[in-house]
C-alpha positions as a Markdown table, in Angstrom:
| # | Residue | x | y | z |
|---|---|---|---|---|
| 1 | Unk | 207.1 | 125.1 | 8.2 |
| 2 | Unk | 209.2 | 127.0 | 10.7 |
| 3 | Unk | 211.4 | 130.0 | 10.2 |
| 4 | Unk | 213.3 | 131.7 | 13.2 |
| 5 | Unk | 214.7 | 135.1 | 12.3 |
| 6 | Unk | 217.0 | 137.0 | 14.5 |
| 7 | Unk | 215.9 | 135.5 | 17.6 |
| 8 | Unk | 217.4 | 136.9 | 20.7 |
| 9 | Unk | 216.5 | 135.9 | 24.5 |
| 10 | Unk | 217.9 | 137.7 | 27.5 |
| 11 | Unk | 217.4 | 137.3 | 31.0 |
| 12 | Unk | 217.6 | 139.7 | 33.9 |
| 13 | Unk | 219.4 | 138.6 | 37.0 |
| 14 | Unk | 218.4 | 139.4 | 40.5 |
| 15 | Unk | 221.2 | 142.1 | 40.8 |
| 16 | Unk | 219.7 | 143.8 | 37.5 |
| 17 | Unk | 222.3 | 142.5 | 35.1 |
| 18 | Unk | 221.6 | 141.0 | 32.0 |
| 19 | Unk | 222.5 | 137.5 | 30.5 |
| 20 | Unk | 222.2 | 137.0 | 26.7 |
| 21 | Unk | 221.1 | 133.4 | 26.3 |
| 22 | Unk | 220.4 | 133.5 | 22.5 |
| 23 | Unk | 221.9 | 135.9 | 20.2 |
| 24 | Unk | 220.3 | 136.8 | 17.1 |
| 25 | Unk | 220.0 | 133.3 | 15.6 |
| 26 | Unk | 218.4 | 132.2 | 12.3 |
| 27 | Unk | 217.1 | 129.1 | 10.9 |
| 28 | Unk | 214.2 | 127.3 | 9.4 |
| 29 | Unk | 212.9 | 123.9 | 9.0 |
| 30 | Unk | 210.9 | 122.0 | 6.2 |
| 31 | Unk | 207.9 | 119.9 | 6.9 |
| 32 | Unk | 208.9 | 116.5 | 8.1 |
| 33 | Unk | 212.5 | 117.6 | 8.5 |
| 34 | Unk | 214.6 | 116.6 | 11.7 |
| 35 | Unk | 216.8 | 119.2 | 12.9 |
| 36 | Unk | 219.1 | 118.8 | 15.6 |
| 37 | Unk | 220.7 | 121.4 | 17.7 |
| 38 | Unk | 224.1 | 120.4 | 19.5 |
| 39 | Unk | 226.4 | 122.4 | 21.9 |
| 40 | Unk | 227.8 | 122.5 | 25.3 |
| 41 | Unk | 225.6 | 123.1 | 28.4 |
| 42 | Unk | 224.5 | 126.7 | 28.6 |
| 43 | Unk | 225.2 | 127.3 | 24.9 |
| 44 | Unk | 221.2 | 128.3 | 24.4 |
| 45 | Unk | 219.9 | 124.9 | 23.0 |
| 46 | Unk | 217.0 | 124.6 | 25.5 |
| 47 | Unk | 216.3 | 128.5 | 25.6 |
| 48 | Unk | 215.9 | 128.4 | 21.9 |
| 49 | Unk | 213.6 | 125.4 | 22.0 |
| 50 | Unk | 211.4 | 127.3 | 25.0 |
| 51 | Unk | 211.4 | 130.2 | 22.9 |
| 52 | Unk | 209.8 | 128.5 | 19.8 |
| 53 | Unk | 207.2 | 126.9 | 22.0 |
| 54 | Unk | 206.4 | 129.9 | 24.3 |
| 55 | Unk | 207.5 | 128.6 | 27.6 |
| 56 | Unk | 210.3 | 131.1 | 28.5 |
| 57 | Unk | 210.1 | 132.2 | 31.9 |
| 58 | Unk | 208.7 | 135.7 | 33.0 |
| 59 | Unk | 212.3 | 137.1 | 33.5 |
| 60 | Unk | 213.0 | 136.4 | 29.9 |
| 61 | Unk | 212.9 | 139.1 | 27.2 |
| 62 | Unk | 212.4 | 137.7 | 23.7 |
| 63 | Unk | 212.9 | 139.4 | 20.1 |
| 64 | Unk | 212.8 | 138.5 | 16.6 |
| 65 | Unk | 210.6 | 136.6 | 14.7 |
| 66 | Unk | 209.2 | 133.0 | 14.9 |
| 67 | Unk | 207.1 | 132.0 | 11.9 |
| 68 | Unk | 205.2 | 128.8 | 12.1 |
| 69 | Unk | 203.3 | 127.9 | 8.9 |
| 70 | Unk | 203.1 | 131.5 | 8.0 |
| 71 | Unk | 202.1 | 132.8 | 11.5 |
| 72 | Unk | 204.6 | 134.9 | 13.7 |
| 73 | Unk | 204.0 | 133.3 | 17.0 |
| 74 | Unk | 205.6 | 136.2 | 18.9 |
| 75 | Unk | 202.9 | 138.6 | 17.5 |
| 76 | Unk | 200.3 | 136.4 | 19.0 |
| 77 | Unk | 198.4 | 137.1 | 22.4 |
| 78 | Unk | 198.9 | 134.6 | 25.0 |
| 79 | Unk | 195.4 | 133.0 | 24.4 |
| 80 | Unk | 196.1 | 132.9 | 20.8 |
| 81 | Unk | 199.2 | 131.1 | 21.4 |
| 82 | Unk | 198.0 | 128.6 | 23.7 |
| 83 | Unk | 195.9 | 127.3 | 20.8 |
| 84 | Unk | 199.3 | 126.1 | 19.2 |
| 85 | Unk | 200.9 | 124.8 | 22.3 |
| 86 | Unk | 200.4 | 120.9 | 22.6 |
| 87 | Unk | 198.5 | 120.7 | 19.4 |
| 88 | Unk | 200.4 | 122.2 | 16.6 |
| 89 | Unk | 203.8 | 122.2 | 18.6 |
| 90 | Unk | 204.6 | 120.0 | 21.3 |
| 91 | Unk | 207.7 | 119.5 | 23.7 |
| 92 | Unk | 209.2 | 116.4 | 25.2 |
| 93 | Unk | 211.1 | 117.9 | 28.2 |
| 94 | Unk | 214.6 | 116.7 | 29.3 |
| 95 | Unk | 213.5 | 116.2 | 33.1 |
| 96 | Unk | 210.3 | 114.1 | 33.4 |
| 97 | Unk | 210.2 | 114.0 | 37.2 |
| 98 | Unk | 210.0 | 118.1 | 37.4 |
| 99 | Unk | 207.9 | 118.2 | 34.3 |
| 100 | Unk | 205.1 | 115.6 | 35.4 |
| 101 | Unk | 202.6 | 116.4 | 38.2 |
| 102 | Unk | 203.5 | 114.3 | 41.2 |
| 103 | Unk | 200.0 | 114.3 | 42.6 |
| 104 | Unk | 198.2 | 113.2 | 39.3 |
| 105 | Unk | 197.8 | 109.9 | 37.7 |
| 106 | Unk | 199.8 | 109.3 | 34.4 |
| 107 | Unk | 196.6 | 108.7 | 32.4 |
| 108 | Unk | 194.9 | 111.8 | 33.4 |
| 109 | Unk | 198.1 | 113.9 | 32.5 |
| 110 | Unk | 198.2 | 112.5 | 29.3 |
| 111 | Unk | 194.5 | 113.1 | 28.7 |
| 112 | Unk | 194.8 | 116.8 | 29.4 |
| 113 | Unk | 196.1 | 117.2 | 26.0 |
| 114 | Unk | 193.2 | 115.6 | 24.2 |
| 115 | Unk | 190.6 | 117.6 | 26.7 |
| 116 | Unk | 192.0 | 120.9 | 25.8 |
| 117 | Unk | 192.7 | 120.3 | 22.0 |
| 118 | Unk | 190.1 | 117.6 | 20.9 |
| 119 | Unk | 186.2 | 116.8 | 21.4 |
| 120 | Unk | 186.5 | 113.2 | 22.2 |
| 121 | Unk | 184.4 | 110.9 | 24.5 |
| 122 | Unk | 185.9 | 110.0 | 27.6 |
| 123 | Unk | 186.2 | 106.3 | 26.3 |
| 124 | Unk | 187.9 | 107.3 | 23.3 |
| 125 | Unk | 190.3 | 109.5 | 25.3 |
| 126 | Unk | 191.2 | 106.7 | 27.3 |
| 127 | Unk | 191.7 | 104.4 | 24.4 |
| 128 | Unk | 194.0 | 107.0 | 22.7 |
| 129 | Unk | 196.1 | 107.3 | 25.9 |
| 130 | Unk | 196.5 | 103.3 | 26.4 |
| 131 | Unk | 197.6 | 103.3 | 22.5 |
| 132 | Unk | 200.0 | 106.0 | 23.2 |
| 133 | Unk | 201.7 | 104.3 | 26.1 |
| 134 | Unk | 201.7 | 100.9 | 24.2 |
| 135 | Unk | 203.6 | 102.7 | 21.2 |
| 136 | Unk | 206.4 | 104.1 | 23.4 |
| 137 | Unk | 207.2 | 100.6 | 24.6 |
| 138 | Unk | 205.2 | 100.7 | 28.0 |
| 139 | Unk | 203.7 | 97.2 | 29.1 |
| 140 | Unk | 200.6 | 96.8 | 30.9 |
| 141 | Unk | 199.2 | 100.4 | 29.6 |
| 142 | Unk | 196.2 | 99.7 | 31.5 |
| 143 | Unk | 197.8 | 99.5 | 34.8 |
| 144 | Unk | 200.1 | 102.5 | 34.2 |
| 145 | Unk | 197.0 | 104.7 | 33.7 |
| 146 | Unk | 196.3 | 105.0 | 37.1 |
| 147 | Unk | 200.0 | 105.0 | 38.6 |
| 148 | Unk | 201.6 | 108.2 | 39.6 |
| 149 | Unk | 205.1 | 109.5 | 38.5 |
| 150 | Unk | 207.0 | 108.6 | 41.5 |
| 151 | Unk | 205.9 | 105.0 | 40.9 |
| 152 | Unk | 207.8 | 104.7 | 37.5 |
| 153 | Unk | 211.5 | 104.5 | 36.9 |
| 154 | Unk | 213.3 | 107.2 | 35.2 |
| 155 | Unk | 213.2 | 105.6 | 31.7 |
| 156 | Unk | 209.2 | 104.8 | 32.1 |
| 157 | Unk | 208.6 | 108.5 | 33.1 |
| 158 | Unk | 210.7 | 109.7 | 30.1 |
| 159 | Unk | 208.4 | 107.4 | 27.8 |
| 160 | Unk | 205.5 | 108.9 | 29.5 |
| 161 | Unk | 206.6 | 112.5 | 28.4 |
| 162 | Unk | 207.1 | 111.1 | 24.9 |
| 163 | Unk | 203.6 | 109.6 | 24.7 |
| 164 | Unk | 202.2 | 113.1 | 26.0 |
| 165 | Unk | 204.0 | 114.9 | 23.3 |
| 166 | Unk | 202.7 | 112.6 | 20.4 |
| 167 | Unk | 199.2 | 112.3 | 21.7 |
| 168 | Unk | 197.7 | 115.1 | 19.5 |
| 169 | Unk | 200.1 | 114.3 | 16.3 |
| 170 | Unk | 201.5 | 117.8 | 16.2 |
| 171 | Unk | 203.1 | 119.3 | 13.1 |
| 172 | Unk | 206.3 | 120.0 | 15.0 |
| 173 | Unk | 207.9 | 118.2 | 18.1 |
| 174 | Unk | 210.6 | 119.7 | 20.1 |
| 175 | Unk | 212.4 | 117.0 | 21.7 |
| 176 | Unk | 214.8 | 118.1 | 24.3 |
| 177 | Unk | 217.3 | 115.3 | 25.3 |
| 178 | Unk | 214.4 | 112.7 | 25.0 |
| 179 | Unk | 216.3 | 109.6 | 25.2 |
| 180 | Unk | 218.8 | 111.0 | 28.1 |
| 181 | Unk | 217.5 | 108.5 | 30.8 |
| 182 | Unk | 217.1 | 105.4 | 28.5 |
| 183 | Unk | 219.4 | 102.4 | 28.3 |
| 184 | Unk | 220.5 | 101.6 | 24.8 |
| 185 | Unk | 217.8 | 99.2 | 23.8 |
| 186 | Unk | 214.8 | 101.6 | 24.8 |
| 187 | Unk | 216.8 | 104.5 | 23.4 |
| 188 | Unk | 216.8 | 102.8 | 20.0 |
| 189 | Unk | 213.2 | 101.8 | 20.3 |
| 190 | Unk | 212.1 | 105.5 | 20.8 |
| 191 | Unk | 214.2 | 106.8 | 18.1 |
| 192 | Unk | 212.8 | 104.5 | 15.8 |
| 193 | Unk | 209.3 | 105.4 | 16.8 |
| 194 | Unk | 209.9 | 108.9 | 16.3 |
| 195 | Unk | 211.3 | 108.3 | 13.1 |
| 196 | Unk | 208.2 | 106.3 | 12.2 |
| 197 | Unk | 205.8 | 109.1 | 13.2 |
| 198 | Unk | 208.0 | 111.7 | 11.3 |
| 199 | Unk | 207.7 | 109.8 | 8.3 |
| 200 | Unk | 204.1 | 108.7 | 8.4 |
| 201 | Unk | 202.7 | 112.2 | 9.5 |
| 202 | Unk | 205.4 | 114.5 | 8.2 |
| 203 | Unk | 206.1 | 115.8 | 11.5 |
| 204 | Unk | 209.0 | 118.0 | 11.8 |
| 205 | Unk | 211.4 | 117.2 | 14.9 |
| 206 | Unk | 213.5 | 119.9 | 16.5 |
| 207 | Unk | 215.8 | 117.5 | 18.3 |
| 208 | Unk | 218.1 | 118.7 | 21.1 |
| 209 | Unk | 220.8 | 116.4 | 22.4 |
| 210 | Unk | 224.3 | 115.9 | 23.6 |
| 211 | Unk | 224.7 | 112.4 | 22.3 |
| 212 | Unk | 226.5 | 113.1 | 19.1 |
| 213 | Unk | 226.3 | 109.5 | 18.0 |
| 214 | Unk | 222.4 | 109.5 | 18.1 |
| 215 | Unk | 222.4 | 113.0 | 16.4 |
| 216 | Unk | 224.6 | 111.7 | 13.7 |
| 217 | Unk | 222.3 | 108.8 | 12.7 |
| 218 | Unk | 218.8 | 110.3 | 13.5 |
| 219 | Unk | 219.0 | 113.9 | 11.9 |
| 220 | Unk | 218.7 | 115.6 | 8.6 |
| 221 | Unk | 220.5 | 118.8 | 9.4 |
| 222 | Unk | 222.6 | 119.9 | 12.4 |
| 223 | Unk | 222.8 | 123.2 | 14.1 |
| 224 | Unk | 226.0 | 123.8 | 16.1 |
| 225 | Unk | 225.5 | 126.4 | 19.2 |
| 226 | Unk | 227.9 | 128.0 | 21.1 |
| 227 | Unk | 227.4 | 130.9 | 23.6 |
| 228 | Unk | 224.1 | 131.8 | 22.1 |
| 229 | Unk | 224.9 | 131.8 | 18.4 |
| 230 | Unk | 224.7 | 129.1 | 15.8 |
| 231 | Unk | 228.3 | 128.8 | 14.6 |
| 232 | Unk | 228.1 | 126.0 | 12.0 |
| 233 | Unk | 225.2 | 124.1 | 10.4 |
| 234 | Unk | 225.3 | 121.4 | 7.9 |
| 235 | Unk | 224.2 | 117.7 | 7.2 |
| 236 | Unk | 225.6 | 115.1 | 9.5 |
| 237 | Unk | 228.0 | 114.1 | 6.8 |
| 238 | Unk | 229.5 | 117.6 | 6.6 |
| 239 | Unk | 229.5 | 118.2 | 10.4 |
| 240 | Unk | 231.2 | 114.8 | 11.4 |
| 241 | Unk | 233.4 | 114.3 | 8.3 |
| 242 | Unk | 234.5 | 117.9 | 7.4 |
| 243 | Unk | 233.9 | 120.4 | 10.5 |
| 244 | Unk | 234.7 | 123.9 | 9.7 |
| 245 | Unk | 234.7 | 125.6 | 13.2 |
| 246 | Unk | 237.3 | 124.9 | 16.1 |
| 247 | Unk | 234.3 | 124.7 | 18.4 |
| 248 | Unk | 232.8 | 121.9 | 16.4 |
| 249 | Unk | 236.0 | 120.1 | 16.2 |
| 250 | Unk | 236.2 | 120.2 | 20.1 |
| 251 | Unk | 232.8 | 118.7 | 20.4 |
| 252 | Unk | 233.7 | 115.7 | 18.2 |
| 253 | Unk | 236.8 | 115.1 | 19.9 |
| 254 | Unk | 234.9 | 114.8 | 23.2 |
| 255 | Unk | 232.8 | 111.8 | 22.1 |
| 256 | Unk | 233.3 | 109.1 | 24.7 |
| 257 | Unk | 235.2 | 106.0 | 23.7 |
| 258 | Unk | 235.9 | 102.8 | 25.3 |
| 259 | Unk | 239.6 | 103.3 | 25.3 |
| 260 | Unk | 239.2 | 105.2 | 28.4 |
| 261 | Unk | 240.3 | 108.8 | 29.5 |
| 262 | Unk | 240.6 | 108.3 | 33.1 |
| 263 | Unk | 243.3 | 106.7 | 35.1 |
| 264 | Unk | 241.8 | 104.1 | 37.3 |
| 265 | Unk | 243.5 | 103.7 | 40.9 |
| 266 | Unk | 244.2 | 100.4 | 42.7 |
| 267 | Unk | 241.5 | 99.2 | 44.9 |
| 268 | Unk | 242.5 | 98.6 | 48.7 |
| 269 | Unk | 241.7 | 95.4 | 50.7 |
| 270 | Unk | 239.3 | 97.0 | 53.1 |
| 271 | Unk | 235.5 | 96.7 | 52.3 |
| 272 | Unk | 233.1 | 99.8 | 52.2 |
| 273 | Unk | 230.1 | 98.0 | 51.3 |
| 274 | Unk | 229.0 | 94.4 | 51.6 |
| 275 | Unk | 225.5 | 93.3 | 50.3 |
| 276 | Unk | 224.6 | 89.9 | 51.2 |
| 277 | Unk | 221.4 | 87.9 | 50.1 |
| 278 | Unk | 219.3 | 91.5 | 49.6 |
| 279 | Unk | 215.7 | 91.1 | 48.8 |
| 280 | Unk | 213.6 | 94.3 | 48.1 |
| 281 | Unk | 210.0 | 94.9 | 48.4 |
| 282 | Unk | 207.3 | 97.2 | 47.5 |
| 283 | Unk | 203.9 | 97.5 | 49.1 |
| 284 | Unk | 201.2 | 98.8 | 46.8 |
| 285 | Unk | 197.5 | 99.5 | 47.5 |
| 286 | Unk | 195.6 | 101.1 | 50.4 |
| 287 | Unk | 192.8 | 100.8 | 52.7 |
| 288 | Unk | 193.7 | 97.3 | 53.9 |
| 289 | Unk | 194.1 | 96.0 | 50.3 |
| 290 | Unk | 197.9 | 95.9 | 50.3 |
| 291 | Unk | 200.0 | 94.0 | 47.8 |
| 292 | Unk | 203.8 | 93.2 | 48.7 |
| 293 | Unk | 205.8 | 92.8 | 45.5 |
| 294 | Unk | 209.3 | 91.7 | 45.5 |
| 295 | Unk | 211.5 | 93.8 | 43.0 |
| 296 | Unk | 215.1 | 92.6 | 44.0 |
| 297 | Unk | 216.3 | 89.0 | 44.4 |
| 298 | Unk | 219.2 | 87.9 | 46.1 |
| 299 | Unk | 221.6 | 90.5 | 45.5 |
| 300 | Unk | 225.2 | 89.8 | 46.4 |
| 301 | Unk | 228.4 | 92.0 | 45.8 |
| 302 | Unk | 230.9 | 94.1 | 47.7 |
| 303 | Unk | 232.8 | 97.4 | 47.0 |
| 304 | Unk | 236.3 | 97.8 | 48.1 |
| 305 | Unk | 238.0 | 101.1 | 49.2 |
| 306 | Unk | 239.1 | 103.2 | 46.1 |
| 307 | Unk | 237.1 | 100.8 | 43.8 |
| 308 | Unk | 234.2 | 101.8 | 41.2 |
| 309 | Unk | 231.7 | 99.5 | 40.5 |
| 310 | Unk | 229.4 | 99.9 | 37.9 |
| 311 | Unk | 225.7 | 98.9 | 37.5 |
| 312 | Unk | 224.1 | 98.6 | 34.1 |
| 313 | Unk | 220.7 | 97.3 | 32.9 |
| 314 | Unk | 217.6 | 98.2 | 31.2 |
| 315 | Unk | 215.2 | 100.9 | 32.5 |
| 316 | Unk | 213.1 | 99.4 | 35.3 |
| 317 | Unk | 215.4 | 96.6 | 36.0 |
| 318 | Unk | 216.0 | 97.7 | 39.7 |
| 319 | Unk | 219.2 | 99.8 | 39.4 |
| 320 | Unk | 217.8 | 103.0 | 41.4 |
| 321 | Unk | 215.8 | 100.6 | 43.7 |
| 322 | Unk | 219.0 | 99.1 | 44.7 |
| 323 | Unk | 220.8 | 102.4 | 45.3 |
| 324 | Unk | 217.8 | 103.5 | 47.6 |
| 325 | Unk | 218.1 | 100.4 | 49.7 |
| 326 | Unk | 221.8 | 100.9 | 50.2 |
| 327 | Unk | 221.1 | 104.5 | 51.1 |
| 328 | Unk | 218.4 | 103.5 | 53.4 |
| 329 | Unk | 215.6 | 105.1 | 51.6 |
| 330 | Unk | 213.9 | 101.7 | 51.1 |
| 331 | Unk | 213.6 | 99.7 | 54.3 |
| 332 | Unk | 211.2 | 97.0 | 53.1 |
| 333 | Unk | 214.2 | 94.5 | 52.8 |
| 334 | Unk | 215.6 | 91.2 | 53.8 |
| 335 | Unk | 219.3 | 90.4 | 53.9 |
| 336 | Unk | 222.3 | 92.5 | 55.0 |
| 337 | Unk | 223.7 | 95.9 | 53.8 |
| 338 | Unk | 226.9 | 96.4 | 55.8 |
| 339 | Unk | 228.7 | 99.9 | 55.5 |
| 340 | Unk | 232.5 | 99.9 | 56.3 |
| 341 | Unk | 232.5 | 103.8 | 56.1 |
| 342 | Unk | 230.5 | 106.9 | 56.8 |
| 343 | Unk | 227.0 | 106.5 | 55.7 |
| 344 | Unk | 227.1 | 106.8 | 51.7 |
| 345 | Unk | 225.5 | 109.8 | 49.9 |
| 346 | Unk | 224.1 | 110.2 | 46.5 |
| 347 | Unk | 224.7 | 112.0 | 43.3 |
| 348 | Unk | 221.4 | 112.1 | 41.5 |
| 349 | Unk | 220.6 | 111.9 | 37.9 |
| 350 | Unk | 218.3 | 114.9 | 37.9 |
| 351 | Unk | 220.2 | 117.7 | 40.1 |
| 352 | Unk | 217.5 | 120.3 | 39.2 |
| 353 | Unk | 214.8 | 118.1 | 40.9 |
| 354 | Unk | 217.1 | 117.3 | 43.8 |
| 355 | Unk | 218.2 | 120.8 | 44.8 |
| 356 | Unk | 215.8 | 123.0 | 46.8 |
| 357 | Unk | 214.8 | 125.7 | 43.9 |
| 358 | Unk | 213.9 | 128.3 | 46.5 |
| 359 | Unk | 217.2 | 128.2 | 48.4 |
| 360 | Unk | 220.6 | 129.6 | 47.3 |
| 361 | Unk | 223.6 | 127.2 | 46.7 |
| 362 | Unk | 225.2 | 128.6 | 49.7 |
| 363 | Unk | 222.3 | 127.6 | 51.9 |
| 364 | Unk | 222.0 | 124.3 | 50.2 |
| 365 | Unk | 225.6 | 123.0 | 50.8 |
| 366 | Unk | 225.5 | 124.3 | 54.5 |
| 367 | Unk | 222.4 | 122.4 | 55.4 |
| 368 | Unk | 224.0 | 119.1 | 56.1 |
| 369 | Unk | 226.7 | 120.6 | 58.3 |
| 370 | Unk | 224.0 | 122.6 | 60.1 |
| 371 | Unk | 222.0 | 119.4 | 60.8 |
| 372 | Unk | 225.1 | 117.7 | 62.1 |
| 373 | Unk | 225.6 | 120.6 | 64.4 |
| 374 | Unk | 229.6 | 120.2 | 64.5 |
| 375 | Unk | 230.6 | 123.6 | 63.0 |
| 376 | Unk | 230.3 | 127.2 | 63.9 |
| 377 | Unk | 228.4 | 129.4 | 61.2 |
| 378 | Unk | 231.9 | 131.2 | 60.0 |
| 379 | Unk | 233.5 | 127.4 | 59.9 |
| 380 | Unk | 230.6 | 126.0 | 57.7 |
| 381 | Unk | 230.8 | 129.0 | 55.2 |
| 382 | Unk | 234.4 | 128.2 | 55.0 |
| 383 | Unk | 234.1 | 124.6 | 54.3 |
| 384 | Unk | 231.4 | 125.1 | 51.8 |
| 385 | Unk | 233.7 | 127.5 | 49.7 |
| 386 | Unk | 236.7 | 125.0 | 49.9 |
| 387 | Unk | 234.2 | 122.4 | 48.6 |
| 388 | Unk | 232.8 | 124.6 | 45.9 |
| 389 | Unk | 236.1 | 125.5 | 44.7 |
| 390 | Unk | 237.3 | 121.8 | 44.6 |
| 391 | Unk | 234.4 | 120.9 | 42.3 |
| 392 | Unk | 235.5 | 123.7 | 40.1 |
| 393 | Unk | 233.2 | 126.7 | 41.0 |
| 394 | Unk | 234.0 | 130.0 | 42.8 |
| 395 | Unk | 232.5 | 131.6 | 45.6 |
| 396 | Unk | 230.1 | 133.7 | 43.5 |
| 397 | Unk | 228.0 | 130.6 | 43.0 |
| 398 | Unk | 227.0 | 130.9 | 46.8 |
| 399 | Unk | 224.5 | 133.5 | 45.9 |
| 400 | Unk | 223.0 | 131.9 | 43.0 |
| 401 | Unk | 219.9 | 129.5 | 42.8 |
| 402 | Unk | 219.6 | 126.2 | 41.0 |
| 403 | Unk | 217.8 | 127.9 | 38.1 |
| 404 | Unk | 220.5 | 130.3 | 37.6 |
| 405 | Unk | 222.8 | 127.4 | 36.8 |
| 406 | Unk | 223.5 | 125.2 | 33.6 |
| 407 | Unk | 223.1 | 121.5 | 33.9 |
| 408 | Unk | 226.9 | 120.9 | 34.3 |
| 409 | Unk | 226.9 | 123.3 | 37.1 |
| 410 | Unk | 224.1 | 121.9 | 38.9 |
| 411 | Unk | 225.7 | 118.6 | 38.8 |
| 412 | Unk | 228.9 | 119.9 | 40.4 |
| 413 | Unk | 226.8 | 121.4 | 43.2 |
| 414 | Unk | 225.3 | 117.7 | 43.6 |
| 415 | Unk | 228.6 | 116.2 | 43.9 |
| 416 | Unk | 229.9 | 119.0 | 46.4 |
| 417 | Unk | 226.6 | 118.2 | 48.4 |
| 418 | Unk | 227.4 | 114.4 | 48.5 |
| 419 | Unk | 231.0 | 115.1 | 49.7 |
| 420 | Unk | 230.4 | 117.7 | 52.2 |
| 421 | Unk | 229.7 | 115.5 | 55.1 |
| 422 | Unk | 233.0 | 113.4 | 54.4 |
| 423 | Unk | 231.3 | 110.1 | 53.0 |
| 424 | Unk | 233.8 | 107.8 | 51.5 |
| 425 | Unk | 231.2 | 105.9 | 49.3 |
| 426 | Unk | 229.0 | 107.6 | 46.9 |
| 427 | Unk | 226.5 | 106.2 | 45.0 |
| 428 | Unk | 226.3 | 108.0 | 41.5 |
| 429 | Unk | 222.9 | 107.5 | 39.7 |
| 430 | Unk | 223.3 | 108.5 | 36.0 |
| 431 | Unk | 225.6 | 111.7 | 37.0 |
| 432 | Unk | 226.5 | 112.4 | 33.5 |
| 433 | Unk | 223.3 | 111.1 | 31.4 |
| 434 | Unk | 221.9 | 114.6 | 31.1 |
| 435 | Unk | 225.2 | 116.5 | 30.1 |
| 436 | Unk | 226.8 | 117.3 | 26.8 |
| 437 | Unk | 229.8 | 115.2 | 25.9 |
| 438 | Unk | 232.6 | 118.0 | 26.9 |
| 439 | Unk | 230.9 | 118.6 | 30.3 |
| 440 | Unk | 230.4 | 115.0 | 30.6 |
| 441 | Unk | 234.2 | 114.5 | 30.1 |
| 442 | Unk | 234.9 | 117.2 | 32.7 |
| 443 | Unk | 232.6 | 115.6 | 35.2 |
| 444 | Unk | 234.0 | 112.1 | 34.9 |
| 445 | Unk | 237.7 | 113.4 | 35.3 |
| 446 | Unk | 236.3 | 115.3 | 38.4 |
| 447 | Unk | 234.9 | 112.3 | 39.8 |
| 448 | Unk | 238.4 | 110.4 | 39.4 |
| 449 | Unk | 240.4 | 113.3 | 40.7 |
| 450 | Unk | 238.2 | 113.4 | 43.9 |
| 451 | Unk | 238.5 | 109.5 | 44.2 |
| 452 | Unk | 242.1 | 109.7 | 44.5 |
| 453 | Unk | 242.2 | 112.8 | 46.7 |
| 454 | Unk | 239.7 | 111.6 | 49.4 |
| 455 | Unk | 240.2 | 107.8 | 48.8 |
| 456 | Unk | 236.5 | 107.3 | 47.5 |
| 457 | Unk | 234.7 | 104.5 | 46.2 |
| 458 | Unk | 231.7 | 104.6 | 43.8 |
| 459 | Unk | 228.7 | 102.7 | 42.9 |
| 460 | Unk | 228.3 | 104.1 | 39.5 |
| 461 | Unk | 224.9 | 103.6 | 37.7 |
| 462 | Unk | 224.5 | 104.3 | 34.0 |
| 463 | Unk | 223.0 | 102.8 | 30.8 |
| 464 | Unk | 226.2 | 104.3 | 28.9 |
| 465 | Unk | 228.6 | 101.5 | 28.4 |
| 466 | Unk | 231.0 | 104.0 | 26.6 |
| 467 | Unk | 231.1 | 105.9 | 30.1 |
| 468 | Unk | 231.2 | 102.7 | 32.0 |
| 469 | Unk | 234.3 | 101.7 | 30.4 |
| 470 | Unk | 236.0 | 105.0 | 30.8 |
| 471 | Unk | 235.7 | 105.0 | 34.8 |
| 472 | Unk | 234.7 | 101.7 | 36.1 |
| 473 | Unk | 236.8 | 98.7 | 37.6 |
| 474 | Unk | 234.1 | 96.3 | 37.1 |
| 475 | Unk | 230.5 | 96.3 | 36.0 |
| 476 | Unk | 227.6 | 94.3 | 37.5 |
| 477 | Unk | 224.8 | 93.5 | 35.1 |
| 478 | Unk | 221.3 | 93.5 | 36.4 |
| 479 | Unk | 218.2 | 92.2 | 34.8 |
| 480 | Unk | 214.8 | 91.7 | 36.1 |
| 481 | Unk | 215.8 | 92.6 | 39.6 |
| 482 | Unk | 218.8 | 89.9 | 39.6 |
| 483 | Unk | 222.5 | 90.4 | 39.2 |
| 484 | Unk | 223.2 | 88.0 | 36.3 |
| 485 | Unk | 226.8 | 88.7 | 35.7 |
| 486 | Unk | 230.0 | 90.8 | 35.8 |
| 487 | Unk | 231.6 | 92.7 | 32.8 |
| 488 | Unk | 235.3 | 93.4 | 33.1 |
| 489 | Unk | 236.2 | 96.8 | 32.2 |
């Protein structure tokens, strides 16, 4: 069904220099086969996928051949290739908030695929969209049809992306980290759903993931990428039981375990956050027909200095809503939120969506210091360079833009941005969920080092219990807007 021959993808930087993201790779896929690509951040996984579907940036030069059902896609005109995009080959993107149109209703966005590729009536299109939303586990599909992306949780947005990718029943689906933002239960549902469609319709899946445990159980064959090359390939049994390459062995050794790799410090007696009888509301509707809905109920907990408190629960249970209330981003609240330190800052799940794409890293990191007006320009730049070095990046990154960085590098910038104002309480919302296992381990170790160095406390939100057990002192379980228990770590 798919045969890639000597595919190379090269980018030209602003200074004129070239970066080879993909270096003469070749592989093939049979009809109905699930092929996984694994590797570190920046290894070329996503660029390979974008090359196959035809969504590389204008700065990219692509060479080689990509045969799909006997047609060389790279030889087609843009208009000819568009007839394949979405209909024959679809893609589930890693970052739904930056992939979905923020001013367009969910139902209309999914419908676009049908309008472009099928001649269905308006009623039939809506029925297909509703069925697709229900198929990916979203309740009240009729109501979701008219909602906007910002009204959904991260996990719900990801399921909308999957519904959009499946709506035309393509021959090949490219899934770029499709379960990154989902809790374990929903993740299992989505993988079972993809497997079911794969078997029923013989749909091939090119599956990109950093979760090696998922890859092991889900794929028929695995490609290991490193620095733009495929360094090893084989069945899951061959890769996991008898890896040949040193790089593959390194990846497998980085798989998180509940034994813990980070040393946990002792918490201190003083409290940096006290939440008492917190109720949070959202107001929906307009033109006088407003409906106030309660989403968090009687939340009570505290965080001591030097303590890492985890918050775990299913997608849509209220984790991110609670974090926004703590940061003051949602003021429709009842109860008390008392900070015992400088106002907390947040490390976001999606650094690409939270960093200004039009600005360079130096400008982004200086902005909070400019707003404070406490430093001269040269002092600000010195503080930014020191913080950049502290998160493992050199001053050369000051002149880069977020689009020039890998996922792991962007997350380091997000951590530096949260710390630059001297906050001692950090709310980390899924800070490693989008990262591969080796970079994930590096970021977790960095967070622990910074905690010890700056006497930090964290509210750490995640759906990955293995990650939670590595870093948290205790874990709060939240379900349907209520904290229902505490899990010792």
